[in-house]
N, CA, C and O atoms as a GROMACS GRO file, in nm:
protein
  288
    1MET      N    1   1.288  -0.102   2.572
    1MET     CA    2   1.209  -0.048   2.495
    1MET      C    3   1.213  -0.126   2.325
    1MET      O    4   1.315  -0.093   2.265
    2ILE      N    5   1.124  -0.217   2.248
    2ILE     CA    6   1.184  -0.248   2.160
    2ILE      C    7   1.170  -0.179   2.046
    2ILE      O    8   1.062  -0.128   2.016
    3SER      N    9   1.291  -0.168   1.958
    3SER     CA   10   1.282  -0.127   1.879
    3SER      C   11   1.286  -0.171   1.681
    3SER      O   12   1.360  -0.253   1.626
    4GLN      N   13   1.212  -0.110   1.636
    4GLN     CA   14   1.177  -0.155   1.462
    4GLN      C   15   1.294  -0.139   1.453
    4GLN      O   16   1.356  -0.070   1.534
    5GLN      N   17   1.359  -0.210   1.334
    5GLN     CA   18   1.412  -0.212   1.172
    5GLN      C   19   1.309  -0.138   1.052
    5GLN      O   20   1.195  -0.164   1.016
    6VAL      N   21   1.425  -0.014   1.004
    6VAL     CA   22   1.289   0.083   0.949
    6VAL      C   23   1.386   0.011   0.834
    6VAL      O   24   1.509   0.005   0.825
    7GLU      N   25   1.268  -0.046   0.743
    7GLU     CA   26   1.324  -0.008   0.614
    7GLU      C   27   1.304   0.076   0.490
    7GLU      O   28   1.218   0.162   0.506
    8HIS      N   29   1.360   0.076   0.374
    8HIS     CA   30   1.372   0.160   0.306
    8HIS      C   31   1.358   0.110   0.162
    8HIS      O   32   1.423   0.013   0.124
    9PHE      N   33   1.269   0.178   0.079
    9PHE     CA   34   1.252   0.152  -0.060
    9PHE      C   35   1.214   0.299  -0.168
    9PHE      O   36   1.215   0.408  -0.112
   10ASP      N   37   1.189   0.294  -0.290
   10ASP     CA   38   1.193   0.365  -0.358
   10ASP      C   39   1.119   0.371  -0.430
   10ASP      O   40   1.096   0.256  -0.469
   11ILE      N   41   1.037   0.469  -0.499
   11ILE     CA   42   0.931   0.496  -0.574
   11ILE      C   43   0.944   0.563  -0.702
   11ILE      O   44   1.041   0.638  -0.694
   12GLU      N   45   0.886   0.571  -0.820
   12GLU     CA   46   0.891   0.635  -0.900
   12GLU      C   47   0.782   0.685  -0.944
   12GLU      O   48   0.701   0.603  -0.986
   13VAL      N   49   0.755   0.781  -0.947
   13VAL     CA   50   0.607   0.824  -0.990
   13VAL      C   51   0.676   0.965  -1.098
   13VAL      O   52   0.792   1.005  -1.100
   14SER      N   53   0.560   1.015  -1.176
   14SER     CA   54   0.565   1.117  -1.239
   14SER      C   55   0.546   1.268  -1.161
   14SER      O   56   0.471   1.294  -1.067
   15TYR      N   57   0.648   1.363  -1.239
   15TYR     CA   58   0.658   1.470  -1.200
   15TYR      C   59   0.496   1.541  -1.127
   15TYR      O   60   0.508   1.609  -1.026
   16SER      N   61   0.382   1.522  -1.175
   16SER     CA   62   0.251   1.571  -1.200
   16SER      C   63   0.264   1.484  -1.017
   16SER      O   64   0.314   1.542  -0.921
   17VAL      N   65   0.214   1.363  -1.012
   17VAL     CA   66   0.180   1.295  -0.872
   17VAL      C   67   0.194   1.305  -0.789
   17VAL      O   68   0.112   1.300  -0.698
   18LYS      N   69   0.420   1.340  -0.780
   18LYS     CA   70   0.470   1.384  -0.664
   18LYS      C   71   0.417   1.494  -0.643
   18LYS      O   72   0.348   1.468  -0.544
   19GLU      N   73   0.393   1.640  -0.674
   19GLU     CA   74   0.368   1.755  -0.698
   19GLU      C   75   0.186   1.752  -0.595
   19GLU      O   76   0.149   1.820  -0.499
   20MET      N   77   0.118   1.649  -0.668
   20MET     CA   78  -0.035   1.690  -0.637
   20MET      C   79  -0.036   1.570  -0.454
   20MET      O   80  -0.115   1.605  -0.367
   21LEU      N   81   0.038   1.467  -0.434
   21LEU     CA   82   0.064   1.456  -0.299
   21LEU      C   83   0.162   1.537  -0.206
   21LEU      O   84   0.126   1.559  -0.090
   22SER      N   85   0.271   1.578  -0.246
   22SER     CA   86   0.339   1.716  -0.185
   22SER      C   87   0.242   1.788  -0.159
   22SER      O   88   0.254   1.836  -0.046
   23LYS      N   89   0.133   1.822  -0.221
   23LYS     CA   90   0.038   1.929  -0.196
   23LYS      C   91  -0.116   1.870  -0.036
   23LYS      O   92  -0.181   1.926   0.052
   24ALA      N   93  -0.099   1.744  -0.089
   24ALA     CA   94  -0.246   1.645  -0.001
   24ALA      C   95  -0.134   1.687   0.113
   24ALA      O   96  -0.171   1.775   0.191
   25ALA      N   97   0.020   1.624   0.133
   25ALA     CA   98   0.100   1.615   0.260
   25ALA      C   99   0.114   1.774   0.321
   25ALA      O  100   0.106   1.792   0.442
   26GLU      N  101   0.135   1.881   0.235
   26GLU     CA  102   0.116   2.000   0.295
   26GLU      C  103  -0.011   2.042   0.384
   26GLU      O  104  -0.028   2.100   0.491
   27ILE      N  105  -0.103   1.974   0.269
   27ILE     CA  106  -0.229   2.049   0.365
   27ILE      C  107  -0.276   2.005   0.447
   27ILE      O  108  -0.375   2.054   0.503
   28ASP      N  109  -0.197   1.853   0.494
   28ASP     CA  110  -0.258   1.758   0.587
   28ASP      C  111  -0.179   1.775   0.703
   28ASP      O  112  -0.222   1.724   0.806
   29GLY      N  113  -0.045   1.856   0.707
   29GLY     CA  114   0.059   1.889   0.753
   29GLY      C  115   0.080   1.796   0.822
   29GLY      O  116   0.056   1.759   0.937
   30CYS      N  117   0.155   1.743   0.688
   30CYS     CA  118   0.193   1.579   0.739
   30CYS      C  119   0.371   1.625   0.586
   30CYS      O  120   0.393   1.717   0.507
   31SER      N  121   0.452   1.486   0.629
   31SER     CA  122   0.510   1.468   0.513
   31SER      C  123   0.492   1.382   0.415
   31SER      O  124   0.391   1.325   0.372
   32LEU      N  125   0.589   1.381   0.390
   32LEU     CA  126   0.522   1.305   0.194
   32LEU      C  127   0.534   1.166   0.202
   32LEU      O  128   0.465   1.085   0.139
   33SER      N  129   0.617   1.144   0.276
   33SER     CA  130   0.641   0.993   0.353
   33SER      C  131   0.573   0.948   0.432
   33SER      O  132   0.589   0.830   0.465
   34ALA      N  133   0.466   1.033   0.493
   34ALA     CA  134   0.388   0.932   0.637
   34ALA      C  135   0.264   0.989   0.539
   34ALA      O  136   0.157   0.950   0.586
   35LEU      N  137   0.246   1.067   0.421
   35LEU     CA  138   0.079   1.083   0.372
   35LEU      C  139   0.157   0.946   0.328
   35LEU      O  140   0.149   0.863   0.419
   36ILE      N  141   0.222   0.903   0.227
   36ILE     CA  142   0.213   0.778   0.132
   36ILE      C  143   0.185   0.627   0.206
   36ILE      O  144   0.101   0.544   0.171
   37VAL      N  145   0.307   0.612   0.352
   37VAL     CA  146   0.277   0.532   0.425
   37VAL      C  147   0.184   0.477   0.487
   37VAL      O  148   0.166   0.359   0.520
   38GLN      N  149   0.109   0.593   0.507
   38GLN     CA  150  -0.028   0.573   0.550
   38GLN      C  151  -0.153   0.580   0.511
   38GLN      O  152  -0.256   0.566   0.576
   39ALA      N  153  -0.128   0.613   0.344
   39ALA     CA  154  -0.236   0.558   0.258
   39ALA      C  155  -0.204   0.468   0.228
   39ALA      O  156  -0.308   0.402   0.218
   40ALA      N  157  -0.060   0.359   0.183
   40ALA     CA  158  -0.047   0.169   0.182
   40ALA      C  159  -0.066   0.124   0.267
   40ALA      O  160  -0.069   0.002   0.251
   41ILE      N  161  -0.092   0.167   0.412
   41ILE     CA  162  -0.161   0.132   0.525
   41ILE      C  163  -0.284   0.046   0.474
   41ILE      O  164  -0.311  -0.066   0.433
   42ASP      N  165  -0.328   0.140   0.495
   42ASP     CA  166  -0.499   0.184   0.509
   42ASP      C  167  -0.523   0.098   0.343
   42ASP      O  168  -0.589  -0.005   0.334
   43LYS      N  169  -0.480   0.143   0.265
   43LYS     CA  170  -0.513  -0.012   0.122
   43LYS      C  171  -0.514  -0.186   0.187
   43LYS      O  172  -0.592  -0.282   0.182
   44ALA      N  173  -0.325  -0.145   0.269
   44ALA     CA  174  -0.304  -0.314   0.268
   44ALA      C  175  -0.415  -0.336   0.354
   44ALA      O  176  -0.496  -0.418   0.310
   45ARG      N  177  -0.444  -0.277   0.482
   45ARG     CA  178  -0.560  -0.333   0.554
   45ARG      C  179  -0.745  -0.411   0.531
   45ARG      O  180  -0.821  -0.500   0.568
   46GLU      N  181  -0.725  -0.268   0.423
   46GLU     CA  182  -0.862  -0.275   0.312
   46GLU      C  183  -0.847  -0.443   0.290
   46GLU      O  184  -0.901  -0.530   0.358
   47ILE      N  185  -0.746  -0.460   0.160
   47ILE     CA  186  -0.699  -0.580   0.091
   47ILE      C  187  -0.725  -0.674   0.148
   47ILE      O  188  -0.796  -0.760   0.096
   48LEU      N  189  -0.650  -0.690   0.333
   48LEU     CA  190  -0.654  -0.770   0.376
   48LEU      C  191  -0.761  -0.794   0.449
   48LEU      O  192  -0.773  -0.913   0.476
   49GLN      N  193  -0.831  -0.734   0.484
   49GLN     CA  194  -0.977  -0.756   0.491
   49GLN      C  195  -1.040  -0.821   0.438
   49GLN      O  196  -1.078  -0.928   0.486
   50ASN      N  197  -1.076  -0.776   0.312
   50ASN     CA  198  -1.196  -0.830   0.195
   50ASN      C  199  -1.080  -0.932   0.181
   50ASN      O  200  -1.022  -0.858   0.260
   51HIS      N  201  -1.010  -1.009   0.162
   51HIS     CA  202  -0.980  -1.159   0.171
   51HIS      C  203  -0.932  -1.215   0.306
   51HIS      O  204  -0.846  -1.303   0.311
   52GLN      N  205  -0.992  -1.161   0.416
   52GLN     CA  206  -0.984  -1.282   0.554
   52GLN      C  207  -1.146  -1.293   0.558
   52GLN      O  208  -1.180  -1.408   0.584
   53ASP      N  209  -1.220  -1.231   0.546
   53ASP     CA  210  -1.373  -1.261   0.604
   53ASP      C  211  -1.408  -1.299   0.508
   53ASP      O  212  -1.342  -1.310   0.405
   54ILE      N  213  -1.563  -1.337   0.529
   54ILE     CA  214  -1.632  -1.460   0.456
   54ILE      C  215  -1.720  -1.315   0.465
   54ILE      O  216  -1.721  -1.233   0.556
   55VAL      N  217  -1.786  -1.314   0.350
   55VAL     CA  218  -1.986  -1.240   0.350
   55VAL      C  219  -2.083  -1.270   0.298
   55VAL      O  220  -2.104  -1.200   0.198
   56LEU      N  221  -2.135  -1.323   0.311
   56LEU     CA  222  -2.313  -1.369   0.290
   56LEU      C  223  -2.407  -1.348   0.275
   56LEU      O  224  -2.444  -1.330   0.390
   57SER      N  225  -2.482  -1.334   0.220
   57SER     CA  226  -2.587  -1.266   0.189
   57SER      C  227  -2.655  -1.335   0.300
   57SER      O  228  -2.608  -1.431   0.360
   58PRO      N  229  -2.830  -1.251   0.338
   58PRO     CA  230  -2.889  -1.286   0.470
   58PRO      C  231  -2.946  -1.477   0.362
   58PRO      O  232  -2.953  -1.594   0.400
   59ASN      N  233  -2.969  -1.414   0.238
   59ASN     CA  234  -2.964  -1.568   0.164
   59ASN      C  235  -2.838  -1.701   0.151
   59ASN      O  236  -2.840  -1.824   0.160
   60ASP      N  237  -2.762  -1.624   0.132
   60ASP     CA  238  -2.682  -1.769   0.174
   60ASP      C  239  -2.641  -1.842   0.335
   60ASP      O  240  -2.593  -1.950   0.369
   61TRP      N  241  -2.685  -1.725   0.404
   61TRP     CA  242  -2.685  -1.711   0.536
   61TRP      C  243  -2.757  -1.793   0.627
   61TRP      O  244  -2.727  -1.822   0.743
   62ASP      N  245  -2.865  -1.832   0.553
   62ASP     CA  246  -2.901  -1.931   0.590
   62ASP      C  247  -2.915  -2.059   0.560
   62ASP      O  248  -2.946  -2.153   0.634
   63SER      N  249  -2.877  -2.058   0.387
   63SER     CA  250  -2.861  -2.217   0.326
   63SER      C  251  -2.718  -2.237   0.421
   63SER      O  252  -2.702  -2.356   0.446
   64PHE      N  253  -2.642  -2.175   0.462
   64PHE     CA  254  -2.528  -2.210   0.533
   64PHE      C  255  -2.591  -2.321   0.621
   64PHE      O  256  -2.602  -2.444   0.625
   65ILE      N  257  -2.640  -2.164   0.719
   65ILE     CA  258  -2.685  -2.268   0.868
   65ILE      C  259  -2.764  -2.415   0.816
   65ILE      O  260  -2.749  -2.510   0.893
   66HIS      N  261  -2.841  -2.437   0.701
   66HIS     CA  262  -2.909  -2.492   0.706
   66HIS      C  263  -2.781  -2.619   0.680
   66HIS      O  264  -2.775  -2.725   0.741
   67THR      N  265  -2.708  -2.584   0.599
   67THR     CA  266  -2.626  -2.739   0.543
   67THR      C  267  -2.587  -2.831   0.714
   67THR      O  268  -2.598  -2.946   0.757
   68LEU      N  269  -2.532  -2.680   0.771
   68LEU     CA  270  -2.494  -2.716   0.912
   68LEU      C  271  -2.536  -2.805   1.023
   68LEU      O  272  -2.478  -2.884   1.098
   69GLU      N  273  -2.723  -2.740   0.997
   69GLU     CA  274  -2.798  -2.838   1.104
   69GLU      C  275  -2.863  -2.964   1.068
   69GLU      O  276  -2.940  -3.040   1.129
   70ASN      N  277  -2.788  -2.964   0.907
   70ASN     CA  278  -2.842  -3.100   0.825
   70ASN      C  279  -2.747  -3.157   0.748
   70ASN      O  280  -2.785  -3.175   0.632
   71PRO      N  281  -2.606  -3.202   0.777
   71PRO     CA  282  -2.546  -3.211   0.721
   71PRO      C  283  -2.554  -3.321   0.605
   71PRO      O  284  -2.608  -3.423   0.646
   72PRO      N  285  -2.520  -3.325   0.495
   72PRO     CA  286  -2.581  -3.433   0.380
   72PRO      C  287  -2.498  -3.533   0.421
   72PRO      O  288  -2.502  -3.643   0.366
   0.00000   0.00000   0.00000
């Protein structure tokens, strides 16, 4: 079995933010840490996805293909 090293870090939030997150975690049936980690993972994936994929409009795609088929 492969073990993963667990890292620890602290964050500072206002009382109201902590209360809101705690309430959401309770409603979701998970720990505060699990809620925060999952939200951070989801956001990180979104950011990475947005920076890894190239999205072209249909017109830009046609121009791209035309350039590939007819190099300058």
